[in-house]
N, C-alpha and C positions, 0 to 999 in steps of 0.2 A: 432615630438616627437620620440625619440628613441624607437624601438620596445620593448627592455626589460623594460624601464620605463612605456611604455603604458601597458603592461602586468601586471606589478606590480600594478598600479593604479586600474585595473580591479579587480584584486584578492582582493586588500584592500577593494574596494566598496562592492564586493560580501560578503566578511566576515562580515563587519559591518552591512549591511543591514539585515542580518539574526539574529543579536544578541538579538533584543528586545523580539522575540517570545521565543527563547530559555531561556533567562534570566527570563521571567516572568513565563514560564511554568516548568522549571526544578525544581523537587521536589514538584511541585503543581499539574501540568496536567500530567506529565510523569516523569520517573526517572529510575535508575538502582536499581535492587535487585540482588546483587551479579553480576553476568555477564549477566543477563536478564533484559529485559525492562518491566516495568509496565506503564500502561496508564489509565487515569481517564475519567470517563463518568458520566453523559451524557455530551456531547459537546453541548453547547447551540445553535451553528449555525446549528445543524442537528436536524430537528423535528422528534421526535420519531413516530412510525408507527407500526400497527399490519401487515403491508405488508412490508417484508424485502426489496423488490425491491424499494419501495418508499424512504427508507433510503438510499439505494445504489445511487439512482439517485441524491441525494443531495451532495454526497461526493465531486466530481470533482469541482463543482462551489465553494465550500467552501475551498477546499485545494489550488486551484490555486491563491487565494487571499493572501496566506501566503508568507512570505520573501523568495525570490529566487526559488519559486516553478515553475516558468516559464522561468528560466534563461538558459536553455539548458545545454551546456558543463560545465558551472559554476554554475549550479543550485543545488537544494537541493531536495531529495526524503523526503517524510513524510509517516509514517506508523501508522496504528491504528487497532482497532478491532470493529466488531459489535457484539452485545450480547443482552440477555434478563435477566430478573430477575425472569423468570418462571411465568410471567403474560400475555404471548402471545404478549407482545410489544417488539419492537427492538429499540435498541439505538447505538449510535456510540460514541466512545472515541475520545478525542482530537487527532489530528495528531502529531506524535512524530517524531522529526528529529534526534533522538539518534541512533547511530550505530557505526560500526567500522570505524576508521579513513581512509579517502580516500583523497589523495592530491588533492587540488583544481587545476583544469586545464581541458584540453579538453580531456574528456573521457565519454563514454557511459555506465560507470559502477559506478553510484552513489549508496549509500547504505543507508538504515535505517534498523532497526531491528523490525521486527513485535513483539508487545508486548506478553509476555508470560503470563502476569497477568493483569487482568481488575479490576479496583477498582471503586466501586460505594458505596457511604456511606449509600444507602438506603436498601442494602441487598446483598445477595450472587449472583454473576454474573455467567451467562452460556455463554460463548463466543461460537459464531457459525462460524465467519469468520475473516480473517484479510484482510486489504486493504493497498495498497501502491500506490504512485504516481510515474510517471517519469517526469522529468522537461523539456522534449522535446516531439516532434511528427514528424512522427508517431513512435510508439513504441509497439512491441509485447512482450509477456512474454519470458523472457530469459529461456534457459535450467535450470539455477538454480532456478528460480521462479517455474518451473514445477515439480522439483524432488520431489518424494513422500516422501523421508526421510527428507525433509525440511518443510513438511506441518504440521501445529500444530492444525488446525481447519478444519471443514468440507468443507469450501469454501475459496477460495482466490479470491480477487478482485483486479484488476489493471486498472490504467487510466493514459492517457497522457495529454499534454496541450491542444489537440483538444477535450478533454472530450470523447474520444473513450474509452469505458469501456469494460473490458474483465473479464471474470469469469472462474475459474478453479475449477472443482468438482473432486478431485483426487481419491475418493474411496480407500484411503490408505490401508485399512485392508481388502479389498475385491478383488476377482479375476476379476471383471468386469472392462473394460477399463476406465480410467479417461477421462473426458469430457471438452472441451474448447469451450467457447461460447463468442460471441460479442453482446453488446446491441445495438439494432436498434429499435429506437422509444421506445416503451414499451414493447418490446419482446426480448427474449434471442434467438439468432440464434446459432446452433451448427455449429462449424467450423473445429473442429478436435478432434481426440481421442488419448489417450495415452495407448497403449496396456500393459498388465500386465508385460510383459518382458522388456518393455522400461521405467517403472515408475522411477526406479532408477535414469535414466539420463534425464528423462523429454523429450524423443524424441516423437514428436507429428506427427500424420498422419492426413493429410487433408482428410476430409469425402468425397471430391470429387475424391480422388484417390483410394477409397476402392472398 
């Protein structure tokens, strides 16, 4: 099979395999409000909990079952949010594939837009974190993921197809360094800090080099 035809078939398969989730979810589970994304919760796949970490631990196994979530260079990122209704219980929104257009092809720069708005018909939402997946492994947080001026909530969660889960606590409006963690078992292990002067560019310092 000629290389060009083979690549075209891969692209067509990748596009068609992701259609059902987007078609079913668009304007129901997620959508655009102007240029920003909204996402609906609670996502039935994620059991709510009064322990935020218990909700976080469910995200990767649920997301990697979605279309193209594990397809590497031709894969799809998904973004969502974690929130409460002021009752001490945490919930997750559906994962949204919406984002800026990226050409399908070999690239480690897949994109989805973290939701700015969380919709839950039961009441007013209080988002605390956004989350997003990467369709390959291993994968660290990119400099863009770590930039302080791109943080909308108190916490950012990222995970890859090996379900290696990372957490960024940026402390955007504080002088203290941002903190990057990795989930190991049921514990968060500090792996690096982002100093105040580096927050704009997301430059991380390994804690072992301090």
